Structure formats: C-alpha cells, structure tokens
Phi, psi and omega in degrees: 000132177266120183270144174292325178235101179283162179301319181205150173226148179295142183265073186233158182196215186295328182297317180294318179299319180296315181292319179296320177299319177300317180296316179298315181294332179288339184088349180265095184245351181262227190264019171231151181145159189292333184291332182296307179295324179295316179295316178301316182293313182295315185288317179297321177295319180298316183284324180110030175243158184281327189228142174239140177234101183285138182223181191284329175198176184291328180295314180290336174299315178295316179298316180298318180299313181295318179295320180296332180272001177077022182272129182199214183302138182090353180262154171244140178237117180276134179207160181289144175291327182268089175198173175292146189299338181304327181299315178287320181302318182300319177294320182294324178304328182280348186095355177284163179259120174286135179246116188268134179231166189278168181266160173276132185294337185275326185228006166075346178278181182302140181271118181303328179295321178292325177300310184297323180296340185252004178284130177231181178293344178271349183292124179247337183207154170242123173260116174263142179242122177277088196285133176053028174095358180259133181293150166289163172277098192281329185303308179294330177294314180294326176296317177297319180300317178293320182295319187254358177069045179240159179278150170247123174247131178262126171264103186253025186304330186249013193219034178304121175089356177294150185245136170243113182052042175084003183239139186290136175297149187102353180250011185255315184285166176296327171220141173237151187231135182235152172246144175239037175298164189300338182259008182275173183305313166235156187225155167234020186090277158248169179143160178198177178204142169258136176242144175202158172252012179258114184299318181297317179294320179300314180293323179295319179293324177297320178292314182297323183288344186243048175062018178073021185286142175286122184294343182256002184216106188300133178062021176252119187249110183284329183221167174280122181238202186223160170264083184247021188283144170278149176272159177296330177295315177298314182296327178298318176297319180299319178298317177296322181294329181298333177287349184247355192298317180293322177295320179297317180294316178300320179294319177301317181290325176296316179299318179298316179296323179295314177299317182300323179288324190268334183275101190261351183290131185292346179278354178271124173257116183285171181292149181284156163211103183290162182300330183268006187235156167230105184283153173258002176045061179313310168234151174278101190251128185234168174245139173235174174294147184308315187282357180256331194306306186292324178294322178295317178302315180295319181293319176297320180299322179295340178260014176081019184246121176277135170223161185232137171290162174294165174301148168287139174303136189296329181289355176260353182276148185308316182293339186236015187303129177224176176269009179301145169241108179248093195299315184292313180301316181293322179291315178300316181299319183286337185255344192271144168213155182245138183259161178305128185203029173295152185297343180260012174292141183278160176299320180298322180290322175299317178298318182294316178299317182295313181294324178296314180295317177301317181293318179300314180293323177296315179298320180296323181288339181270351181274000000 
C-alpha cells in the first residue's frame, strides 16, 4: 500500500547528488576513496569519539564490535528484549548467548536493575539500545560494567545526536554502533559505523571489516575477517548528510512538540524525555490502550497515514522464544505505535495526522 503520509522519508536533496557525482567522477566507487575517511572523521568528531570505522550497515557494525572484543562461544551478552531483532542477531552470529532483560517503565530503554540481576560469570558485554531516539540511563550501566568487568556497547541506530547529561550518546561505551538506513536521522541508504576512542580496537575493526588483510602486506590475511566495508558512494551521501544533521534533529524535535500540542486525547501517552536526556525523537512514538492500538493503525491507514507498531520483544520471536515474562517490554510492545515524523514532513501533514488520530479515538469512545 502506498501511503500519502509515510512514517519516514529520507532527508536528501541536491547536496547528496553533488557528492555522489563527485565520487562517480573520481572513479572511486567501491570501498576506497576520500569520502570514506572524511565521513568517518566528521561523524566520530560530531559524536565525541576518536575513531570511526565505516561499515555496510548497522547490523554488521554490532557484529564487528562484538568480534573485536573477543566475544563468542561461552559468552553471554545482556541486551534489552524491546529492540529491533538485529541487536540479538549480531550477538548470536558470534556464538554468544543473548540474555534478554526488561525495559524501564519511565524511559523505555533497558532497565539497569534488570541488567544487574542477569549478570553472571559468563557475561562479557552489555548492549544498551537508545530506543526510539531516547538515551539510556548510562551512569548506572557504566557503574555495573566497572563493578563486574564487562564491556558496554552502545546501539545508537535510532539516536544520532541524542544527549545524555549534555553528552552525545555513542561516546560512553567502549564501542558504539550506528545505522544509516534510509529512515534514520542521517542516511547513506544502507550503511553503519563503529566508533571508539581506543586505537587498538579501531585498528582491529578496520582489519576485520576488510577480510583480515594485513595493511602492510598486500593479499596477506593474518586473521579471518569479513567484507563489511562501506562504499565511497555511500560515504559521499554521508558527508552531505553531516551538513544537515543538526537541522534534522531540530526538525525532529519541532515535530514532536507539534504533535504534543495537537494530540489532545487523554488516552494518548506521549514519548518520554527524562530530565537528564535530550531525545531526537527518531519516530514520534506513543502508547495507547492495548485494545485500541491495532484498530487505530488500521483506521489511520484507511486515511492514507502510515503508522507502525512497536517492535515485538525479541524473547517472543520464534528464533529466540523463551518462557520469560518481561512485563514492561511486553506491555510497551502491545501498546506502542509510531506516527509519521520524518524531518521533511510538512506542518499540514502533522496537523492532518493529529486531527485524524484525535477523531479516530473520539469515534471509538462513542461506540
């Protein structure tokens, strides 16, 4: 179905076309070329890390981070149940066991108390996910990491530029991972990046992403690696996007404020923003009553408006099915939906979505 108002559209234009054209004319269109290093430098500097390692997508960024840290069979990786399945898949690719924990009811990200309850002698890493653009509470997570001697990896796929206590997410973990898929704050079409301030880890990830080749000896492969390289064409788009990232975030926050003003039904619970956080509102994500959510999605679709339910908790999906009961994650998943909120959505469209949702809920209450 083609929606008149999609959940998100890429925020691209003439600047991206110009950079891609430069890349094409240079002849460097694969995994070598000046735009790759430029994008790595610009993005890592923006976030506040020393090194960037550009890769093909956000999932392989997570896999690369785990492999660089030596995590594999016999290891446990703690992560939130309420996230996109790629977070768990990346841990599984290494042979490690993902351990799913519940969400915090106030800000929807992983609950540090649940993390500590699940740490064992096999725990090697905690992956925190800054869900739907809102930061995790990093201080207690980092305290746990220090206490138990485990790594913290940040999954920042949905939170480029979000702030935790005035500092950008992605600058806290030993490695942080970003996605540049088409619906993210900035995009390269597909694409991802690992950030770290540890030089040894950065060099190890560069080797792993490039088939394990020795950088000083052509066609000599010291280790088994992967073909996880970003192309110069993707990086050219990324460089153009970096000139827009602050504008995109400001626009996202404006859209969120607009929805907050216009959505008047008391049954709507808006997205959180804790006192210590500055969300980038990747999507404008709300909660409704369980018995209303799916009907609302269908009603919005009939009016040409795309909306999306929240992710299914990973422990409920067939590959990871367990008998766990994670009450908060399951409740959020059953009640949550995301409204159109791409940075290029018009004011009129925000108004239309808001009035449509208000009317749908009013009609439901009168039946």
